[in-house]
N, C-alpha and C positions, 0 to 999 in steps of 0.2 A: 388203501382200504378208506372207505368213507364212513361217515356217521349215519346210523340207522334209527328211523323214528321208532322202531320196534323196542329199541334199548330205552328210549324215552317212556314209552308205554309201560315197560316192564318196571321201570323205576318208579314210575307214577302209582302203579298197582301195589309195589310194595309199601310205599309211603301211605298210601291210603288205608291199607290194611292196618298199619301200626297206629295211625290215627283213629280210626274207627275202633279197633279191638283192643289196642294197648298190647300189652306184654303176651296176651293170648293170641295175637296174630303174629307173633314174631316167627314162629315155626315156617308158616307158609311164606312169610316175607324172605326168609332166608333161603327157602327153595327156589323162590323167584330169581334172587340175586345170584345163587350159586349156578342156576341154568344159563342167565346172561353171562356170568364170567366164563363159563364152559364154551358158550358159542363164540365168545371173543377169542378164546384160546383156539378153537377150531380155525376161525378166520386167520389168525396169525400163522398157524400151522400150514394152512393151505396157501397162505400169501395172496389171498383174495377173498373178497366179500361174496354173499350169496348172489348168484347170477352175474358175476363179474368175470369178464374174459380177460385174462392177463397171460404174457408169457412166462411170468414167474410163478404161476400156479403149480402147487405141488400135489395135486389129487383133487378129489370132488367130495362135497358133503353127501352122506348116505344115509340120511335118517337119524334116528335117535334110538337108543335102548333105554327101558325102564330100569331103574335101581333104586333100592330103598336103603337109606343109610341111617342107622340108629345114632342119635344124638342126646344130649342132654335136653334138647327141646322135644324129644320124641322122635318117631320115625320120620325122616324126610323123604319124600317121594321125588325122585329127580328124574330128569330125561337127559342122558349122556349123549352128547353128539358123536355121531360115527363118521369115518371118513373111508373112502375107497382109494386105491392106488397110492397107499401111503400108511404111516403107523395110525393105529386106532387108540382112541382114549378110553380110560375106563380102568 
C-alpha cells in the first residue's frame, strides 16, 4: 500500500479547522480524522489501496454508509467505508 495525497489533504483540513475555529472546530476535525482512520483500516483489511490491483486483495471497496455518533463534542457525522466480498465495517 502506498501513501495517498488525500490523507495529507484530510490532515491539513483538520489542522486548518482547529487553527481557524479553535475548540469549536474540534468536532468537525475529529470527524475528518476518524473518517481517514476508517479508510486506512479498510485498506489494511482489503490488503490493497484504492484502484490498486494485487493478488493479495481480499475484496473491494463498496462505497460508504452514513452514521451519526453521539459524543461529548456533539453528534459526529461519519462516512463508514463498506467492502464487498468480505467483512463489512460498522
